[in-house]
C-alpha positions as CSV (number, residue, x, y, z in Angstrom):
1,M,-1.5,-6.1,-8.4
2,E,0.6,-3.0,-9.0
3,L,4.4,-3.3,-9.4
4,P,6.9,-0.6,-8.4
5,S,9.1,1.0,-11.0
6,L,11.7,-1.6,-12.1
7,P,14.4,0.3,-13.9
8,N,17.1,-2.4,-13.7
9,L,15.9,-5.7,-15.0
10,D,19.3,-6.3,-16.7
11,M,17.8,-8.7,-19.2
12,A,21.2,-8.8,-21.1
13,G,22.9,-10.1,-17.9
14,Y,20.1,-12.6,-17.5
15,E,20.3,-13.8,-21.1
16,Q,24.1,-14.0,-21.2
17,N,24.8,-15.7,-17.8
18,A,21.5,-16.2,-16.0
19,T,22.2,-13.4,-13.5
20,V,18.9,-12.2,-11.8
21,S,18.9,-8.6,-10.8
22,P,16.8,-7.6,-7.7
23,D,14.3,-5.8,-10.0
24,L,14.1,-8.9,-12.2
25,Q,13.5,-11.1,-9.1
26,T,10.7,-8.8,-8.0
27,L,9.1,-9.2,-11.4
28,K,9.5,-13.0,-11.4
29,D,8.0,-13.1,-7.9
30,A,5.0,-11.1,-9.1
31,F,4.4,-13.5,-12.0
32,S,4.6,-16.5,-9.6
33,A,2.0,-14.8,-7.4
34,V,-0.3,-14.3,-10.4
35,E,0.2,-18.0,-11.4
36,E,-0.7,-19.1,-7.9
37,Q,-3.9,-17.1,-7.9
38,Y,-4.7,-18.5,-11.4
39,T,-4.2,-22.0,-10.1
40,F,-6.3,-21.4,-7.0
41,F,-9.1,-20.0,-9.2
42,L,-9.1,-22.9,-11.5
43,D,-9.0,-25.4,-8.6
44,N,-11.9,-23.7,-6.9
45,A,-14.0,-22.3,-9.8
46,K,-17.0,-24.5,-9.0
47,T,-17.2,-23.2,-5.5
48,I,-16.4,-19.6,-6.4
49,L,-18.8,-19.3,-9.4
50,N,-21.8,-21.4,-8.3
51,G,-24.5,-19.6,-6.5
52,T,-28.2,-18.7,-6.2
53,V,-29.6,-15.4,-7.5
54,D,-33.2,-14.5,-6.9
55,G,-34.0,-18.2,-6.1
56,V,-32.3,-19.5,-9.2
57,Q,-29.4,-21.9,-8.8
58,Y,-26.5,-21.2,-11.2
59,T,-23.6,-23.7,-11.7
60,V,-20.6,-23.7,-13.9
61,D,-18.9,-26.5,-15.7
62,P,-15.2,-26.1,-14.7
63,D,-14.1,-27.8,-17.9
64,T,-15.5,-24.8,-19.9
65,I,-13.3,-22.3,-18.0
66,E,-10.3,-21.0,-19.9
67,A,-7.8,-18.4,-19.0
68,F,-4.4,-17.1,-20.2
69,I,-1.6,-15.5,-18.2
70,G,1.2,-14.0,-20.3
71,A,2.5,-11.0,-22.0
72,Y,2.1,-9.8,-25.6
73,C,5.2,-8.2,-26.9
74,N,5.4,-5.2,-29.2
75,P,6.6,-5.9,-32.8
76,G,10.4,-6.2,-32.8
77,F,10.5,-8.0,-29.4
78,S,10.7,-11.6,-28.4
79,G,8.6,-12.9,-25.6
80,S,9.2,-15.7,-23.2
81,N,7.7,-16.4,-19.7
82,G,6.1,-13.0,-19.5
83,F,9.1,-11.0,-20.5
84,C,9.7,-9.1,-23.7
85,V,13.2,-8.6,-25.0
86,E,14.1,-6.3,-27.9
87,C,15.6,-8.2,-30.9
88,P,19.3,-7.3,-31.4
89,S,20.8,-5.9,-34.5
90,G,21.4,-8.5,-37.2
91,T,18.0,-10.1,-36.4
92,H,14.3,-9.3,-36.9
93,E,11.1,-10.5,-35.1
94,V,9.1,-13.2,-36.7
95,D,6.1,-14.7,-34.7
96,A,7.4,-13.3,-31.4
97,M,10.9,-14.8,-31.9
98,C,14.1,-13.0,-33.0
99,Q,15.4,-14.6,-36.1
100,S,18.8,-14.0,-37.8
101,C,18.8,-11.9,-41.0
102,D,19.3,-14.1,-44.0
103,V,22.4,-14.0,-46.2
104,G,22.0,-11.1,-48.5
105,T,20.2,-8.9,-45.9
106,Y,21.2,-6.9,-42.8
107,Q,19.6,-5.0,-39.9
108,S,21.5,-2.2,-38.2
109,F,18.9,-1.4,-35.6
110,T,17.4,-3.3,-32.6
111,G,13.7,-4.0,-32.3
112,Q,13.0,-4.5,-36.0
113,T,10.5,-6.7,-37.9
114,T,12.4,-6.9,-41.2
115,C,15.9,-7.0,-42.5
116,E,17.1,-4.7,-45.3
117,P,18.3,-6.2,-48.6
118,C,21.8,-5.7,-49.7
119,P,22.4,-3.3,-52.7
120,T,21.9,-4.9,-56.1
121,G,24.8,-7.1,-57.1
122,Y,26.0,-7.7,-53.5
123,T,25.3,-10.1,-50.7
124,T,26.7,-10.9,-47.2
125,A,29.1,-13.7,-46.4
126,T,27.0,-14.8,-43.3
127,Y,23.8,-14.6,-41.5
128,M,23.1,-11.9,-38.9
129,A,24.7,-9.0,-40.8
130,T,24.4,-5.7,-38.8
131,S,25.5,-3.2,-41.4
132,S,25.3,-2.5,-45.1
133,E,29.1,-2.6,-45.0
134,E,28.8,-6.4,-44.6
135,C,27.2,-6.5,-48.1
136,N,30.7,-6.8,-49.5
137,V,30.4,-10.1,-51.5
138,R,30.0,-9.2,-55.2
139,I,27.6,-11.4,-57.1
140,A,28.8,-11.9,-60.7
141,T,26.1,-12.8,-63.3
142,T,26.2,-14.3,-66.7
143,A,24.8,-12.6,-69.8
144,H,21.5,-14.3,-69.0
145,G,21.4,-12.8,-65.5
146,D,22.1,-16.0,-63.7
147,D,24.4,-16.1,-60.7
148,M,27.8,-17.3,-61.9
149,K,30.1,-17.0,-58.9
150,Q,30.7,-14.8,-55.9
151,E,33.8,-12.6,-55.5
152,K,34.8,-10.9,-52.3
153,S,34.8,-7.1,-52.8
154,D,37.0,-6.5,-49.8
155,S,40.0,-8.8,-50.2
156,K,41.1,-8.3,-46.5
157,K,38.1,-10.3,-45.3
158,S,37.5,-14.0,-45.8
159,L,34.1,-15.4,-46.7
160,Y,34.5,-17.4,-43.5
161,D,35.2,-14.5,-41.1
162,R,31.9,-15.2,-39.2
163,H,30.7,-18.7,-38.6
164,E,27.4,-17.9,-36.8
165,P,24.7,-20.4,-37.6
166,R,21.2,-19.2,-38.3
167,V,19.9,-18.4,-34.8
168,R,16.5,-17.8,-33.2
169,Y,16.6,-15.9,-29.9
170,S,14.3,-16.1,-27.0
171,A,14.6,-15.0,-23.4
172,P,14.4,-18.3,-21.3
173,M,13.3,-18.1,-17.7
């Protein structure tokens, strides 16, 4: 099956408010057709695969047939129901899921597999930091090098400016 060019999947619109663009509907319909063919094959494998060649009867045990329909996503992308979506900034891909950057790390770019650590002596106030500028919580240490307390390096911002919980993103269908 060959698909036409589908330049406007609008995955952001789909992820935010479940809007299905015409191109995305075309892709969903194609996946449904492949799934129907897969089901037909499994339901009829014994008839399709059994036969006689040069007088020898060959049969197949349908329970031994396995198949997979899906898509493998490139690193930095999250996959769900055959679609791959680039992980947004503030996240990184772990096991095909976009996961929030931990406190003390950030990621400025989309489609990444790691988060960058904050400079030594600084951390972030929340998960999902998207810039090194968010590494603005100074970590004070004792003479033994243990964390003593955290002080905000930018007094205009509260430690509670962002209340995002740790999030794992996926593109539901």
